[in-house]
N, CA, C and O atoms as CSV, one atom per row, in Angstrom:
chain,resi,resn,atom,element,x,y,z
A,1,UNK,N,N,112.833,144.970,147.279
A,1,UNK,CA,C,113.133,146.114,146.424
A,1,UNK,C,C,112.440,145.948,145.074
A,1,UNK,O,O,112.561,144.915,144.417
A,2,UNK,N,N,111.728,146.966,144.687
A,2,UNK,CA,C,110.960,146.888,143.450
A,2,UNK,C,C,111.637,147.708,142.360
A,2,UNK,O,O,112.014,148.861,142.570
A,3,UNK,N,N,111.782,147.096,141.204
A,3,UNK,CA,C,112.391,147.800,140.078
A,3,UNK,C,C,111.283,148.280,139.151
A,3,UNK,O,O,110.511,147.481,138.621
A,4,UNK,N,N,111.214,149.582,138.963
A,4,UNK,CA,C,110.197,150.146,138.084
A,4,UNK,C,C,110.830,150.462,136.735
A,4,UNK,O,O,111.811,151.201,136.652
A,5,UNK,N,N,110.256,149.893,135.683
A,5,UNK,CA,C,110.787,150.131,134.343
A,5,UNK,C,C,109.777,150.939,133.540
A,5,UNK,O,O,108.605,150.575,133.442
A,6,UNK,N,N,110.244,152.020,132.979
A,6,UNK,CA,C,109.392,152.855,132.139
A,6,UNK,C,C,109.033,152.092,130.859
A,6,UNK,O,O,109.925,151.632,130.147
A,7,UNK,N,N,107.731,151.953,130.560
A,7,UNK,CA,C,107.311,151.226,129.344
A,7,UNK,C,C,107.930,151.809,128.081
A,7,UNK,O,O,108.209,151.084,127.126
A,8,UNK,N,N,108.145,153.127,128.079
A,8,UNK,CA,C,108.758,153.764,126.918
A,8,UNK,C,C,110.151,153.229,126.654
A,8,UNK,O,O,110.556,153.054,125.504
A,9,UNK,N,N,110.885,152.970,127.736
A,9,UNK,CA,C,112.251,152.455,127.589
A,9,UNK,C,C,112.215,151.073,126.952
A,9,UNK,O,O,113.008,150.773,126.060
A,10,UNK,N,N,111.286,150.225,127.413
A,10,UNK,CA,C,111.161,148.879,126.853
A,10,UNK,C,C,110.850,148.967,125.364
A,10,UNK,O,O,111.433,148.244,124.555
A,11,UNK,N,N,109.933,149.849,125.012
A,11,UNK,CA,C,109.558,150.017,123.605
A,11,UNK,C,C,110.761,150.412,122.769
A,11,UNK,O,O,110.987,149.858,121.693
A,12,UNK,N,N,111.536,151.373,123.265
A,12,UNK,CA,C,112.714,151.839,122.528
A,12,UNK,C,C,113.729,150.719,122.375
A,12,UNK,O,O,114.300,150.535,121.300
A,13,UNK,N,N,113.953,149.966,123.454
A,13,UNK,CA,C,114.926,148.870,123.398
A,13,UNK,C,C,114.489,147.829,122.374
A,13,UNK,O,O,115.298,147.370,121.569
A,14,UNK,N,N,113.210,147.456,122.404
A,14,UNK,CA,C,112.703,146.477,121.439
A,14,UNK,C,C,112.827,147.017,120.021
A,14,UNK,O,O,113.216,146.296,119.102
A,15,UNK,N,N,112.493,148.292,119.855
A,15,UNK,CA,C,112.530,148.917,118.537
A,15,UNK,C,C,113.949,148.922,117.988
A,15,UNK,O,O,114.181,148.575,116.830
A,16,UNK,N,N,114.899,149.323,118.839
A,16,UNK,CA,C,116.299,149.384,118.412
A,16,UNK,C,C,116.823,147.990,118.089
A,16,UNK,O,O,117.509,147.802,117.085
A,17,UNK,N,N,116.502,147.007,118.940
A,17,UNK,CA,C,116.985,145.650,118.690
A,17,UNK,C,C,116.385,145.105,117.395
A,17,UNK,O,O,117.041,144.364,116.662
A,18,UNK,N,N,115.132,145.479,117.117
A,18,UNK,CA,C,114.499,145.051,115.869
A,18,UNK,C,C,115.213,145.664,114.677
A,18,UNK,O,O,115.471,144.984,113.684
A,19,UNK,N,N,115.531,146.941,114.777
A,19,UNK,CA,C,116.238,147.628,113.686
A,19,UNK,C,C,117.627,147.026,113.487
A,19,UNK,O,O,118.076,146.840,112.356
A,20,UNK,N,N,118.303,146.725,114.600
A,20,UNK,CA,C,119.645,146.152,114.492
A,20,UNK,C,C,119.579,144.782,113.832
A,20,UNK,O,O,120.426,144.453,113.002
A,21,UNK,N,N,118.571,143.976,114.196
A,21,UNK,CA,C,118.451,142.655,113.583
A,21,UNK,C,C,118.128,142.787,112.098
A,21,UNK,O,O,118.640,142.023,111.279
A,22,UNK,N,N,117.281,143.754,111.748
A,22,UNK,CA,C,116.989,144.012,110.341
A,22,UNK,C,C,118.256,144.447,109.619
A,22,UNK,O,O,118.528,144.022,108.496
A,23,UNK,N,N,119.022,145.302,110.284
A,23,UNK,CA,C,120.249,145.809,109.678
A,23,UNK,C,C,121.229,144.664,109.441
A,23,UNK,O,O,121.931,144.628,108.431
A,24,UNK,N,N,121.263,143.725,110.394
A,24,UNK,CA,C,122.171,142.589,110.258
A,24,UNK,C,C,121.762,141.729,109.069
A,24,UNK,O,O,122.608,141.286,108.293
A,25,UNK,N,N,120.461,141.499,108.933
A,25,UNK,CA,C,119.970,140.652,107.850
A,25,UNK,C,C,120.210,141.308,106.494
A,25,UNK,O,O,120.638,140.654,105.543
A,26,UNK,N,N,119.932,142.601,106.420
A,26,UNK,CA,C,119.989,143.284,105.130
A,26,UNK,C,C,121.338,143.945,104.860
A,26,UNK,O,O,121.525,144.588,103.827
A,27,UNK,N,N,122.280,143.784,105.796
A,27,UNK,CA,C,123.594,144.411,105.656
A,27,UNK,C,C,123.479,145.921,105.489
A,27,UNK,O,O,124.241,146.537,104.744
A,28,UNK,N,N,122.521,146.504,106.191
A,28,UNK,CA,C,122.361,147.954,106.180
A,28,UNK,C,C,123.136,148.548,107.334
A,28,UNK,O,O,123.383,147.887,108.343
A,29,UNK,N,N,123.514,149.789,107.176
A,29,UNK,CA,C,124.068,150.520,108.308
A,29,UNK,C,C,122.903,150.929,109.200
A,29,UNK,O,O,121.872,151.393,108.711
A,30,UNK,N,N,123.070,150.756,110.514
A,30,UNK,CA,C,121.968,151.027,111.436
A,30,UNK,C,C,121.532,152.487,111.355
A,30,UNK,O,O,120.337,152.781,111.339
A,31,UNK,N,N,122.494,153.395,111.304
A,31,UNK,CA,C,122.156,154.820,111.224
A,31,UNK,C,C,121.389,155.119,109.943
A,31,UNK,O,O,120.475,155.944,109.928
A,32,UNK,N,N,121.771,154.442,108.877
A,32,UNK,CA,C,121.087,154.638,107.598
A,32,UNK,C,C,119.619,154.238,107.725
A,32,UNK,O,O,118.732,154.914,107.205
A,33,UNK,N,N,119.378,153.126,108.428
A,33,UNK,CA,C,118.000,152.682,108.647
A,33,UNK,C,C,117.229,153.712,109.452
A,33,UNK,O,O,116.089,154.044,109.125
A,34,UNK,N,N,117.857,154.217,110.511
A,34,UNK,CA,C,117.200,155.240,111.334
A,34,UNK,C,C,116.787,156.420,110.464
A,34,UNK,O,O,115.658,156.904,110.553
A,35,UNK,N,N,117.703,156.875,109.629
A,35,UNK,CA,C,117.432,158.041,108.794
A,35,UNK,C,C,116.302,157.733,107.816
A,35,UNK,O,O,115.410,158.556,107.609
A,36,UNK,N,N,116.347,156.539,107.213
A,36,UNK,CA,C,115.319,156.168,106.241
A,36,UNK,C,C,113.936,156.169,106.882
A,36,UNK,O,O,112.960,156.581,106.256
A,37,UNK,N,N,113.851,155.713,108.112
A,37,UNK,CA,C,112.545,155.608,108.765
A,37,UNK,C,C,112.171,156.899,109.488
A,37,UNK,O,O,111.090,156.996,110.068
A,38,UNK,N,N,113.062,157.890,109.456
A,38,UNK,CA,C,112.801,159.171,110.126
A,38,UNK,C,C,112.471,158.974,111.597
A,38,UNK,O,O,111.657,159.712,112.154
A,39,UNK,N,N,113.091,157.990,112.228
A,39,UNK,CA,C,112.741,157.658,113.606
A,39,UNK,C,C,113.808,158.107,114.585
A,39,UNK,O,O,113.577,158.134,115.794
A,40,UNK,N,N,114.983,158.463,114.066
A,40,UNK,CA,C,116.104,158.760,114.951
A,40,UNK,C,C,115.780,159.873,115.944
A,40,UNK,O,O,116.029,159.705,117.138
A,41,UNK,N,N,115.231,161.007,115.492
A,41,UNK,CA,C,114.908,162.086,116.453
A,41,UNK,C,C,113.885,161.635,117.483
A,41,UNK,O,O,113.976,162.011,118.652
A,42,UNK,N,N,112.899,160.821,117.058
A,42,UNK,CA,C,111.872,160.342,117.982
A,42,UNK,C,C,112.506,159.499,119.079
A,42,UNK,O,O,112.192,159.665,120.257
A,43,UNK,N,N,113.397,158.598,118.691
A,43,UNK,CA,C,114.030,157.716,119.673
A,43,UNK,C,C,114.824,158.537,120.674
A,43,UNK,O,O,114.779,158.273,121.875
A,44,UNK,N,N,115.554,159.537,120.181
A,44,UNK,CA,C,116.341,160.386,121.078
A,44,UNK,C,C,115.419,161.136,122.033
A,44,UNK,O,O,115.722,161.267,123.218
A,45,UNK,N,N,114.281,161.631,121.511
A,45,UNK,CA,C,113.329,162.337,122.361
A,45,UNK,C,C,112.798,161.430,123.454
A,45,UNK,O,O,112.693,161.853,124.605
A,46,UNK,N,N,112.459,160.191,123.120
A,46,UNK,CA,C,111.951,159.243,124.113
A,46,UNK,C,C,113.001,159.010,125.183
A,46,UNK,O,O,112.688,158.971,126.373
A,47,UNK,N,N,114.258,158.854,124.755
A,47,UNK,CA,C,115.329,158.618,125.720
A,47,UNK,C,C,115.504,159.823,126.637
A,47,UNK,O,O,115.743,159.661,127.834
A,48,UNK,N,N,115.386,161.028,126.087
A,48,UNK,CA,C,115.524,162.230,126.911
A,48,UNK,C,C,114.407,162.309,127.937
A,48,UNK,O,O,114.639,162.651,129.096
A,49,UNK,N,N,113.177,161.987,127.500
A,49,UNK,CA,C,112.018,162.049,128.397
A,49,UNK,C,C,112.173,161.033,129.523
A,49,UNK,O,O,111.918,161.343,130.687
A,50,UNK,N,N,112.590,159.824,129.173
A,50,UNK,CA,C,112.774,158.799,130.195
A,50,UNK,C,C,113.995,159.154,130.987
A,50,UNK,O,O,114.360,158.434,131.916
């Protein structure tokens, strides 16, 4: 059985984990970081497409 993983999903997961780790280090709220980087809508769009 072969598991096919969409590269976009991997990118989003890595991106989110990176943001969360940054948020942990800087004591930022994760949503606040998303808003600051204007990336939140993009991430949601990628998730919808995948």
